[in-house]
Residue frames as qw, qx, qy, qz and C-alpha x, y, z in Angstrom:
[[0.629, 0.644, -0.336, -0.277, 71.51, -239.29, -170.11],
 [0.124, 0.523, -0.840, 0.069, 74.30, -241.55, -168.86],
 [0.446, 0.018, 0.834, -0.324, 71.73, -244.02, -167.54],
 [0.668, 0.506, 0.208, -0.504, 69.32, -243.65, -170.45],
 [0.448, 0.610, -0.572, -0.316, 71.81, -244.62, -173.19],
 [0.015, -0.243, 0.968, -0.064, 72.69, -248.04, -171.68],
 [0.513, 0.280, 0.666, -0.464, 68.97, -248.73, -171.18],
 [0.626, 0.614, -0.077, -0.474, 68.28, -247.93, -174.84],
 [0.254, 0.532, -0.788, -0.179, 71.25, -250.05, -175.92],
 [0.248, -0.049, 0.940, -0.228, 69.96, -253.05, -173.95],
 [0.590, 0.465, 0.439, -0.493, 66.44, -252.57, -175.34],
 [0.501, 0.649, -0.378, -0.430, 67.83, -252.31, -178.88],
 [0.105, 0.369, -0.921, -0.072, 69.78, -255.56, -178.52],
 [0.398, 0.171, 0.825, -0.362, 66.71, -257.34, -177.10],
 [0.602, 0.595, 0.172, -0.503, 64.57, -256.09, -179.99],
 [0.345, 0.595, -0.646, -0.331, 67.26, -257.15, -182.49],
 [0.136, -0.144, 0.975, -0.101, 67.16, -260.64, -180.99],
 [0.495, 0.402, 0.632, -0.441, 63.36, -260.72, -181.20],
 [0.493, 0.676, -0.140, -0.529, 63.42, -259.33, -184.75],
 [0.171, 0.506, -0.801, -0.272, 65.80, -262.02, -185.97],
 [0.391, 0.026, 0.899, -0.197, 63.52, -264.93, -185.04],
 [0.223, -0.108, -0.740, -0.626, 61.24, -266.65, -187.50],
 [0.602, -0.246, 0.021, -0.759, 57.48, -266.79, -186.84],
 [0.962, -0.162, 0.093, -0.199, 57.76, -270.57, -186.51],
 [0.296, 0.649, -0.697, 0.073, 60.96, -272.42, -185.74],
 [0.882, -0.082, -0.462, -0.031, 61.94, -275.96, -184.87],
 [0.506, -0.739, 0.384, -0.225, 63.10, -276.72, -181.33],
 [0.721, 0.348, -0.581, 0.143, 66.28, -278.76, -181.27],
 [0.725, -0.635, 0.206, -0.169, 66.95, -280.73, -178.12],
 [0.315, 0.646, -0.688, 0.104, 70.58, -281.64, -177.63],
 [0.082, -0.316, 0.900, -0.290, 71.48, -285.12, -176.51],
 [0.562, 0.204, 0.676, -0.430, 68.06, -286.60, -177.14],
 [0.097, 0.073, -0.780, -0.614, 67.09, -288.61, -180.19],
 [0.394, 0.391, 0.669, -0.495, 63.40, -288.54, -180.89],
 [0.215, 0.334, 0.729, 0.557, 61.02, -288.84, -183.80],
 [0.036, -0.845, -0.509, 0.156, 58.85, -286.08, -182.35],
 [0.358, 0.317, 0.125, 0.869, 59.35, -282.69, -183.93],
 [0.187, -0.744, -0.476, 0.430, 58.55, -279.68, -181.77],
 [0.281, 0.540, 0.228, 0.760, 57.91, -276.21, -183.11],
 [0.213, -0.538, -0.412, 0.704, 57.78, -272.91, -181.30],
 [0.189, 0.734, 0.448, 0.475, 55.61, -270.04, -182.47],
 [0.199, 0.148, -0.219, 0.944, 56.21, -266.39, -181.70],
 [0.148, -0.682, -0.692, 0.183, 53.69, -264.76, -179.41],
 [0.061, -0.705, -0.067, 0.703, 54.34, -261.23, -180.69],
 [0.599, 0.765, 0.236, -0.011, 53.89, -259.34, -183.94],
 [0.706, -0.048, 0.208, 0.675, 57.13, -259.03, -185.91],
 [0.251, 0.673, 0.269, 0.642, 56.01, -255.82, -187.62],
 [0.405, -0.894, -0.094, -0.168, 55.50, -254.15, -184.22],
 [0.771, -0.459, 0.142, 0.418, 58.94, -255.32, -183.09],
 [0.590, 0.280, 0.276, 0.705, 60.55, -253.96, -186.26],
 [0.007, -0.835, -0.211, -0.509, 58.79, -250.61, -185.82],
 [0.597, -0.802, 0.003, 0.028, 59.84, -250.44, -182.16],
 [0.793, -0.158, 0.189, 0.558, 63.42, -251.38, -183.14],
 [0.399, 0.547, 0.235, 0.698, 63.54, -248.53, -185.66],
 [0.268, -0.888, -0.134, -0.348, 62.15, -246.07, -183.09],
 [0.737, -0.636, 0.084, 0.213, 64.62, -247.16, -180.39],
 [0.734, 0.103, 0.207, 0.639, 67.52, -247.05, -182.85],
 [0.194, 0.722, 0.183, 0.638, 66.66, -243.48, -183.85],
 [0.476, -0.855, -0.054, -0.201, 66.21, -242.43, -180.23],
 [0.823, -0.394, 0.117, 0.393, 69.55, -244.01, -179.26],
 [0.589, 0.346, 0.197, 0.704, 71.33, -242.28, -182.14],
 [0.056, -0.834, -0.139, -0.532, 69.82, -238.92, -181.13],
 [0.665, -0.746, 0.008, 0.013, 70.82, -239.43, -177.49],
 [0.806, -0.159, 0.159, 0.547, 74.38, -240.34, -178.46],
 [0.392, 0.562, 0.195, 0.702, 74.63, -237.32, -180.76],
 [0.303, -0.881, -0.096, -0.350, 73.34, -235.04, -177.99],
 [0.771, -0.585, 0.087, 0.235, 75.88, -236.45, -175.54],
 [0.714, 0.147, 0.201, 0.655, 78.68, -236.05, -178.11],
 [0.149, 0.770, 0.173, 0.596, 77.65, -232.44, -178.71],
 [0.515, -0.846, 0.005, -0.139, 77.76, -231.72, -174.98],
 [0.838, -0.340, 0.158, 0.397, 81.11, -233.47, -174.58],
 [0.593, 0.344, 0.218, 0.694, 82.61, -231.48, -177.47],
 [0.014, -0.815, -0.168, -0.554, 81.18, -228.16, -176.32],
 [0.509, -0.804, 0.134, -0.277, 81.67, -228.18, -172.55],
 [0.555, 0.349, -0.652, 0.381, 84.80, -228.95, -170.61],
 [0.738, -0.648, -0.128, -0.137, 85.04, -230.18, -167.08],
 [0.336, 0.603, -0.557, 0.462, 88.07, -229.29, -165.04],
 [0.836, -0.504, -0.216, -0.030, 88.95, -231.33, -162.02],
 [0.018, 0.755, -0.564, 0.332, 91.58, -230.64, -159.48],
 [0.896, -0.097, -0.434, -0.007, 92.67, -234.16, -158.65],
 [0.462, 0.253, -0.548, 0.650, 95.53, -233.02, -156.48],
 [0.277, -0.324, 0.331, -0.842, 93.31, -231.02, -154.13],
 [0.850, -0.194, -0.178, -0.456, 90.79, -233.87, -153.98],
 [0.803, 0.087, -0.530, 0.258, 93.61, -236.27, -153.12],
 [0.203, 0.306, -0.507, 0.780, 94.90, -233.96, -150.40],
 [0.567, -0.323, 0.127, -0.747, 91.43, -233.65, -148.85],
 [0.926, -0.102, -0.309, -0.191, 91.08, -237.44, -148.81],
 [0.635, 0.222, -0.551, 0.495, 94.56, -237.79, -147.34],
 [0.104, -0.357, 0.411, -0.832, 93.78, -235.30, -144.53],
 [0.766, -0.250, -0.047, -0.591, 90.53, -237.08, -143.83],
 [0.895, 0.018, -0.441, 0.072, 92.30, -240.42, -143.57],
 [0.394, 0.288, -0.547, 0.681, 94.94, -238.96, -141.25],
 [0.399, -0.364, 0.259, -0.801, 92.23, -237.50, -138.97],
 [0.901, -0.164, -0.204, -0.347, 90.53, -240.90, -138.83],
 [0.758, 0.159, -0.524, 0.355, 93.86, -242.52, -137.97],
 [0.109, 0.342, -0.477, 0.803, 94.59, -239.97, -135.21],
 [0.622, -0.316, 0.095, -0.711, 91.10, -240.32, -133.78],
 [0.921, -0.064, -0.351, -0.156, 91.27, -244.11, -133.79],
 [0.787, 0.025, -0.427, 0.444, 94.67, -244.41, -132.12],
 [0.461, -0.829, -0.259, 0.181, 94.44, -241.35, -129.87],
 [0.591, 0.073, 0.033, 0.803, 97.24, -239.21, -131.28]]
């Protein structure tokens, strides 16, 4: 779930970018003066992008709600002090082994 939500978020932002474009738009070239007008046409169907955007938005909202429900229901207890002590002992053993104490 923690990997899936960022993937959906990135896909949603990409679809939002695609959805915001016009079917035909003028290409502006900076720093160049020309009498030639270039247009770019989309090579995808906007209605499909809008449908996919709606589906991804709903799926992302459901995933976030599910994660929120789990976070509100379950608690995770960590003993940071014992983890720190284990790491400290491990580091001391490595030091003693390295320098022959």
